[in-house]
C-alpha positions as CSV (number, residue, x, y, z in Angstrom):
1,X,188.8,89.6,33.8
2,X,187.3,86.4,35.2
3,X,183.8,85.7,36.4
4,X,183.0,87.6,39.6
5,X,186.0,89.9,39.2
6,X,184.0,93.0,40.0
7,X,184.4,96.4,38.3
8,X,185.2,98.5,41.3
9,X,182.2,100.8,41.0
10,X,182.3,103.0,44.1
11,X,178.7,102.8,45.0
12,X,175.2,104.0,44.1
13,X,174.6,107.6,43.0
14,X,175.5,109.3,39.8
15,X,175.9,106.8,36.9
16,X,179.3,107.5,35.3
17,X,179.3,109.4,32.0
18,X,175.5,109.4,31.7
19,X,174.4,112.5,33.5
20,X,171.7,110.4,35.2
21,X,171.2,109.5,38.8
22,X,170.5,106.0,39.8
23,X,169.1,106.8,43.2
24,X,167.2,110.0,44.0
25,X,165.6,111.2,47.2
26,X,162.3,109.7,46.1
27,X,163.3,106.4,44.5
28,X,165.4,104.4,42.0
29,X,165.5,105.4,38.4
30,X,164.0,102.4,36.5
31,X,165.0,100.8,33.3
32,X,162.6,102.9,31.2
33,X,163.5,106.2,33.0
34,X,160.5,106.1,35.4
35,X,161.2,106.4,39.2
36,X,160.5,103.4,41.3
37,X,159.6,104.5,44.9
38,X,162.7,104.2,47.1
39,X,162.9,100.7,48.3
40,X,164.0,99.5,51.8
41,X,166.5,97.1,50.3
42,X,168.7,97.7,47.2
43,X,170.3,94.5,46.0
44,X,173.4,94.9,43.9
45,X,173.7,92.2,41.2
46,X,177.3,92.0,39.9
47,X,177.0,89.8,36.7
48,X,178.1,89.4,33.1
49,X,177.0,87.7,30.0
50,X,180.3,85.7,29.6
51,X,179.7,84.1,33.0
52,X,177.8,80.9,32.6
53,X,176.8,80.6,36.3
54,X,175.5,84.1,36.1
55,X,173.5,83.3,33.0
56,X,172.0,80.2,34.8
57,X,171.1,82.2,37.9
58,X,169.4,85.1,36.1
59,X,166.2,83.3,35.2
60,X,165.8,82.2,38.9
61,X,166.4,85.7,40.1
62,X,163.9,87.1,37.6
63,X,161.3,84.6,38.7
64,X,161.8,85.6,42.4
65,X,161.7,89.3,41.4
66,X,158.5,88.9,39.5
67,X,156.9,87.0,42.4
68,X,157.8,89.8,44.8
69,X,156.4,92.4,42.4
70,X,153.2,90.3,42.1
71,X,152.7,90.3,45.9
72,X,154.1,86.9,46.7
73,X,156.2,88.4,49.5
74,X,154.1,91.0,51.2
75,X,156.7,92.6,53.5
76,X,159.6,92.7,51.1
77,X,160.3,96.1,49.6
78,X,163.4,95.9,47.4
79,X,164.9,96.7,44.1
80,X,167.7,95.1,42.2
81,X,170.4,97.1,40.5
82,X,172.4,95.2,37.8
83,X,176.1,96.2,37.8
84,X,177.7,94.9,34.6
85,X,181.0,93.2,34.4
86,X,180.8,92.8,30.7
87,X,183.7,94.0,28.6
88,X,181.6,95.2,25.6
89,X,178.2,96.7,24.9
90,X,176.9,93.6,23.0
91,X,177.5,91.5,26.1
92,X,175.8,94.0,28.4
93,X,172.8,94.3,26.0
94,X,172.4,90.5,25.7
95,X,172.5,90.0,29.5
96,X,170.4,93.1,30.4
97,X,167.6,92.7,27.8
98,X,165.4,90.2,29.7
99,X,165.4,92.1,33.0
100,X,163.2,95.0,34.3
101,X,165.6,96.5,36.9
102,X,167.9,99.4,36.5
103,X,171.6,98.9,35.6
104,X,175.0,100.5,35.8
105,X,176.7,99.4,32.5
């Protein structure tokens, strides 16, 4: 599968084979299991560790995300959800390790 091929995930909701819900009525289930209050905007990040442009973009997105969280953009209420296109757990883990947002492996 090439870069940007997509995995065909049908949408937000129940995370397959996990028994967990990514979105609840009150918010987004965060990386550590805590609930982040439901944002106005949910950005879906389709990415993979084997994709060099994805790996180059991730630090820029992380900087933007951290600036938003620090109050740099006062009217922007959003959360990012990482949807992995990695073909194995090691690739997913390597790409997901530095980011704070929830993911669909």
